[in-house]
Backbone as CSV, one residue per row, in Angstrom:
resi,resn,N_x,N_y,N_z,CA_x,CA_y,CA_z,C_x,C_y,C_z
1,MET,-60.436,-58.737,-0.612,-61.858,-58.626,-0.930,-62.468,-60.032,-0.957
2,ALA,-63.721,-60.105,-0.590,-64.416,-61.391,-0.537,-65.903,-61.149,-0.779
3,TRP,-66.618,-62.224,-1.003,-68.066,-62.125,-1.161,-68.688,-61.730,0.179
4,PRO,-69.767,-60.929,0.148,-70.392,-60.491,1.411,-70.847,-61.650,2.293
5,TRP,-71.391,-62.700,1.715,-71.859,-63.822,2.521,-70.680,-64.561,3.155
6,GLU,-69.509,-64.486,2.542,-68.316,-65.078,3.139,-67.908,-64.295,4.396
7,LEU,-68.016,-62.997,4.331,-67.713,-62.181,5.501,-68.691,-62.451,6.634
8,VAL,-69.980,-62.562,6.314,-70.987,-62.841,7.342,-70.722,-64.202,7.981
9,THR,-70.402,-65.196,7.179,-70.108,-66.531,7.697,-68.866,-66.516,8.575
10,ASN,-67.798,-65.865,8.108,-66.573,-65.795,8.906,-66.790,-65.046,10.214
11,ALA,-67.546,-63.941,10.162,-67.817,-63.178,11.381,-68.678,-63.993,12.346
12,ARG,-69.669,-64.681,11.828,-70.526,-65.525,12.677,-69.700,-66.619,13.355
13,ASN,-68.824,-67.274,12.594,-67.981,-68.329,13.164,-67.012,-67.770,14.206
14,ALA,-66.517,-66.575,13.969,-65.608,-65.958,14.935,-66.347,-65.620,16.232
15,VAL,-67.550,-65.091,16.102,-68.318,-64.713,17.303,-68.760,-65.955,18.083
16,LEU,-69.290,-66.934,17.392,-69.847,-68.099,18.079,-68.797,-69.117,18.510
17,PHE,-67.786,-69.353,17.654,-66.840,-70.436,17.908,-65.397,-69.968,18.095
18,GLY,-65.123,-68.691,17.901,-63.767,-68.186,18.052,-62.838,-68.580,16.919
19,THR,-63.380,-68.855,15.756,-62.594,-69.311,14.614,-61.686,-68.197,14.092
20,ASN,-60.382,-68.474,14.010,-59.357,-67.587,13.428,-59.184,-66.255,14.141
21,ILE,-59.569,-66.167,15.410,-59.340,-64.949,16.186,-58.636,-65.330,17.482
22,ASN,-58.147,-64.348,18.199,-57.513,-64.614,19.491,-58.522,-65.237,20.447
23,PRO,-58.076,-66.168,21.297,-59.012,-66.883,22.180,-59.336,-66.122,23.474
24,ASP,-59.798,-64.892,23.358,-60.197,-64.143,24.542,-61.560,-63.501,24.297
25,TRP,-62.183,-63.067,25.373,-63.532,-62.496,25.262,-63.520,-61.203,24.471
26,PHE,-62.433,-60.424,24.566,-62.395,-59.137,23.894,-62.440,-59.310,22.371
27,SER,-61.753,-60.319,21.853,-61.765,-60.549,20.408,-63.159,-60.910,19.920
28,ARG,-63.866,-61.700,20.702,-65.248,-62.037,20.325,-66.156,-60.811,20.401
29,ALA,-65.992,-60.012,21.454,-66.799,-58.793,21.574,-66.471,-57.819,20.443
30,TYR,-65.205,-57.701,20.108,-64.777,-56.818,19.021,-65.378,-57.279,17.693
31,THR,-65.331,-58.580,17.449,-65.885,-59.128,16.212,-67.397,-58.941,16.164
32,PHE,-68.076,-59.165,17.290,-69.525,-58.947,17.335,-69.862,-57.480,17.087
33,HIS,-69.114,-56.592,17.698,-69.318,-55.151,17.536,-69.188,-54.755,16.065
34,ASP,-68.130,-55.217,15.419,-67.922,-54.882,14.013,-69.009,-55.484,13.124
35,MET,-69.404,-56.726,13.402,-70.453,-57.363,12.604,-71.788,-56.647,12.800
36,PHE,-72.088,-56.255,14.029,-73.317,-55.530,14.301,-73.372,-54.229,13.503
37,PHE,-72.285,-53.478,13.501,-72.265,-52.216,12.776,-72.344,-52.428,11.271
38,ALA,-71.674,-53.453,10.764,-71.712,-53.712,9.328,-73.119,-54.100,8.874
39,LEU,-73.767,-54.985,9.613,-75.117,-55.399,9.233,-76.132,-54.280,9.463
40,SER,-75.929,-53.483,10.504,-76.793,-52.320,10.715,-76.620,-51.310,9.586
41,GLY,-75.397,-51.100,9.164,-75.135,-50.196,8.040,-75.800,-50.677,6.766
42,LEU,-75.781,-51.985,6.542,-76.451,-52.537,5.362,-77.956,-52.322,5.441
43,SER,-78.543,-52.537,6.619,-79.992,-52.329,6.736,-80.352,-50.853,6.583
44,VAL,-79.532,-49.948,7.110,-79.773,-48.513,6.923,-79.631,-48.149,5.452
45,GLY,-78.663,-48.747,4.772,-78.493,-48.497,3.334,-79.706,-48.933,2.528
46,LEU,-80.228,-50.105,2.851,-81.425,-50.575,2.152,-82.627,-49.686,2.462
47,TRP,-82.766,-49.280,3.724,-83.867,-48.403,4.127,-83.765,-47.053,3.421
48,SER,-82.566,-46.543,3.257,-82.372,-45.201,2.708,-82.773,-45.097,1.239
49,VAL,-82.690,-46.185,0.508,-83.057,-46.132,-0.912,-84.528,-45.771,-1.070
50,ARG,-85.367,-46.212,-0.157,-86.798,-45.924,-0.253,-87.225,-44.644,0.452
51,HIS,-86.454,-44.191,1.438,-86.911,-43.092,2.278,-86.096,-41.797,2.160
52,MET,-85.081,-41.810,1.349,-84.278,-40.606,1.153,-84.280,-40.264,-0.333
53,ARG,-83.687,-39.136,-0.666,-83.495,-38.807,-2.075,-82.753,-39.972,-2.721
54,LEU,-83.171,-40.384,-3.901,-82.646,-41.587,-4.537,-81.130,-41.534,-4.697
55,SER,-80.587,-40.385,-5.072,-79.137,-40.300,-5.264,-78.379,-40.537,-3.963
56,LEU,-78.872,-39.991,-2.855,-78.230,-40.223,-1.564,-78.388,-41.673,-1.113
57,GLY,-79.554,-42.229,-1.351,-79.786,-43.623,-0.987,-78.879,-44.571,-1.742
58,ILE,-78.697,-44.324,-3.031,-77.827,-45.178,-3.839,-76.372,-45.008,-3.402
59,LEU,-75.961,-43.766,-3.131,-74.600,-43.532,-2.646,-74.360,-44.263,-1.333
60,LEU,-75.298,-44.173,-0.426,-75.157,-44.841,0.862,-75.121,-46.356,0.687
61,LEU,-76.036,-46.898,-0.088,-76.079,-48.341,-0.289,-74.816,-48.846,-0.987
62,ALA,-74.345,-48.125,-1.996,-73.126,-48.533,-2.696,-71.918,-48.483,-1.757
63,SER,-71.852,-47.469,-0.920,-70.741,-47.360,0.035,-70.763,-48.505,1.033
64,VAL,-71.942,-48.830,1.532,-72.058,-49.910,2.502,-71.768,-51.258,1.838
65,LEU,-72.209,-51.439,0.616,-71.905,-52.688,-0.094,-70.408,-52.823,-0.327
66,TYR,-69.742,-51.716,-0.633,-68.288,-51.772,-0.797,-67.616,-52.161,0.516
67,ILE,-68.080,-51.593,1.616,-67.514,-51.938,2.924,-67.752,-53.411,3.237
68,SER,-68.876,-53.955,2.763,-69.217,-55.335,3.092,-68.446,-56.369,2.283
69,ILE,-67.552,-55.948,1.379,-66.710,-56.917,0.673,-65.245,-56.817,1.091
70,LEU,-64.921,-55.900,2.010,-63.544,-55.741,2.479,-63.315,-56.646,3.693
71,HIS,-62.605,-57.730,3.481,-62.348,-58.695,4.551,-61.145,-58.247,5.363
72,GLY,-61.300,-58.266,6.667,-60.199,-57.910,7.546,-59.223,-59.061,7.690
73,PRO,-58.202,-58.896,8.522,-57.201,-59.950,8.696,-57.747,-61.130,9.491
74,GLY,-57.399,-62.314,9.072,-57.789,-63.527,9.784,-59.290,-63.686,9.873
75,GLY,-59.779,-63.978,11.073,-61.203,-64.174,11.284,-61.955,-62.892,11.568
76,TYR,-61.250,-61.775,11.624,-61.885,-60.482,11.879,-62.478,-59.956,10.572
77,ALA,-63.593,-60.542,10.173,-64.152,-60.302,8.843,-64.524,-58.842,8.608
78,PHE,-65.263,-58.253,9.502,-65.718,-56.869,9.336,-64.836,-55.914,10.138
79,ASP,-63.553,-56.173,10.159,-62.617,-55.387,10.954,-62.733,-53.897,10.633
80,SER,-62.952,-53.101,11.653,-63.042,-51.633,11.558,-64.245,-51.150,10.753
81,ALA,-65.304,-51.926,10.695,-66.511,-51.495,9.983,-67.087,-50.190,10.530
82,PRO,-67.147,-49.988,11.849,-67.685,-48.705,12.335,-66.863,-47.512,11.859
83,ARG,-65.543,-47.681,11.833,-64.670,-46.586,11.394,-64.881,-46.286,9.914
84,ARG,-65.130,-47.314,9.134,-65.374,-47.111,7.706,-66.755,-46.511,7.458
85,LEU,-67.737,-46.899,8.265,-69.096,-46.386,8.090,-69.232,-44.924,8.481
86,VAL,-68.467,-44.486,9.465,-68.647,-43.134,9.977,-68.289,-42.072,8.940
87,VAL,-67.477,-42.390,7.958,-67.098,-41.390,6.959,-68.088,-41.331,5.798
88,VAL,-69.067,-42.221,5.787,-70.103,-42.193,4.751,-71.155,-41.184,5.203
89,ALA,-71.068,-39.974,4.659,-71.899,-38.862,5.143,-73.403,-39.148,5.136
90,PRO,-73.981,-39.762,4.091,-75.436,-39.961,4.101,-75.945,-40.873,5.213
91,ILE,-75.067,-41.645,5.844,-75.552,-42.536,6.900,-76.066,-41.740,8.097
92,HIS,-75.463,-40.591,8.365,-75.918,-39.753,9.474,-77.292,-39.146,9.162
93,LEU,-77.489,-38.751,7.935,-78.807,-38.232,7.525,-79.861,-39.326,7.611
94,ALA,-79.520,-40.518,7.134,-80.482,-41.626,7.159,-80.852,-41.995,8.591
95,LEU,-79.866,-42.065,9.467,-80.161,-42.398,10.861,-81.005,-41.320,11.526
96,ALA,-80.734,-40.060,11.217,-81.539,-38.969,11.781,-82.983,-39.054,11.292
97,LEU,-83.185,-39.328,10.007,-84.547,-39.475,9.470,-85.247,-40.679,10.086
98,TRP,-84.504,-41.759,10.285,-85.091,-42.973,10.848,-85.515,-42.739,12.295
99,VAL,-84.644,-42.129,13.102,-84.965,-41.876,14.507,-86.067,-40.824,14.628
100,ASP,-86.143,-39.899,13.683,-87.171,-38.863,13.716,-88.576,-39.450,13.586
101,ARG,-88.690,-40.650,13.030,-89.995,-41.291,12.893,-90.502,-41.859,14.209
102,PHE,-89.619,-41.993,15.201,-90.011,-42.541,16.494,-90.806,-41.512,17.282
103,ILE,-91.602,-42.011,18.219,-92.238,-41.093,19.154,-91.142,-40.586,20.106
104,PRO,-91.320,-39.401,20.706,-90.244,-38.808,21.516,-89.686,-39.718,22.613
105,ARG,-90.529,-40.537,23.214,-90.054,-41.444,24.260,-88.993,-42.403,23.724
106,TYR,-89.209,-42.935,22.526,-88.259,-43.870,21.937,-86.999,-43.163,21.452
107,ARG,-87.108,-41.904,21.097,-85.906,-41.152,20.715,-84.958,-41.061,21.895
108,TRP,-85.483,-40.870,23.096,-84.631,-40.809,24.284,-83.974,-42.146,24.555
109,ILE,-84.645,-43.231,24.209,-84.034,-44.554,24.358,-82.823,-44.671,23.437
110,VAL,-82.951,-44.191,22.208,-81.827,-44.227,21.266,-80.665,-43.391,21.794
111,VAL,-80.953,-42.214,22.313,-79.898,-41.354,22.855,-79.241,-42.015,24.071
112,THR,-80.033,-42.612,24.942,-79.492,-43.261,26.142,-78.619,-44.450,25.782
113,VAL,-79.097,-45.303,24.883,-78.300,-46.463,24.470,-77.011,-46.006,23.792
114,SER,-77.094,-44.977,22.971,-75.893,-44.456,22.314,-74.896,-43.911,23.329
115,ALA,-75.375,-43.205,24.332,-74.491,-42.664,25.366,-73.849,-43.789,26.185
116,LEU,-74.623,-44.813,26.503,-74.067,-45.952,27.236,-73.010,-46.682,26.412
117,TRP,-73.280,-46.856,25.133,-72.323,-47.529,24.267,-71.048,-46.697,24.129
118,LEU,-71.194,-45.382,24.079,-70.025,-44.509,24.069,-69.200,-44.710,25.338
119,GLY,-69.857,-44.879,26.467,-69.149,-45.145,27.715,-68.386,-46.459,27.677
120,VAL,-69.010,-47.498,27.111,-68.334,-48.803,26.987,-67.111,-48.674,26.093
121,LEU,-67.266,-48.029,24.952,-66.137,-47.868,24.032,-65.041,-47.001,24.645
122,ALA,-65.407,-45.992,25.391,-64.408,-45.163,26.064,-63.649,-45.981,27.111
123,ALA,-64.342,-46.858,27.824,-63.672,-47.721,28.801,-62.722,-48.692,28.115
124,TRP,-63.137,-49.254,26.988,-62.241,-50.129,26.217,-60.992,-49.374,25.807
125,PHE,-61.181,-48.185,25.285,-60.053,-47.380,24.823,-59.149,-46.998,25.993
126,ALA,-59.737,-46.626,27.126,-58.948,-46.231,28.290,-58.145,-47.400,28.849
127,SER,-58.615,-48.619,28.619,-57.883,-49.797,29.107,-56.751,-50.196,28.163
128,GLY,-56.537,-49.423,27.124,-55.433,-49.690,26.203,-55.775,-50.567,25.027
129,ARG,-57.039,-50.814,24.823,-57.451,-51.667,23.692,-57.841,-50.807,22.513
130,TRP,-57.762,-51.385,21.335,-58.112,-50.682,20.104,-59.611,-50.608,19.969
131,VAL,-60.114,-49.442,19.626,-61.538,-49.250,19.377,-61.686,-48.667,17.988
132,SER,-62.404,-49.371,17.123,-62.568,-48.855,15.762,-63.840,-48.061,15.650
């Protein structure tokens, strides 16, 4: 366990400078992917406190804050953050409410980007790499 700002600093250093991670592009992409999901989860948690039932918002925010203090091995600060976030049930409700506020054209953009990202992750997995 570590302070959240320590995880953000370690993840930033790993993405930008390759600090404490394997010296290949995949490790940097993996670290960026995990950091993106962790910070997105934190922003969704903060958003949910104001826009969802208070009990669900607090549960979501507390879960995301707990995830944000779990340091992974070495420089992989937010290691497996997407896998940890997916089991937090209120995050799916919060994301659905958030996307529902978009005009229909922008909702299709979210679906398209999500489908493309699923394709990228499937290709990573098919190449024998770990996908969290």
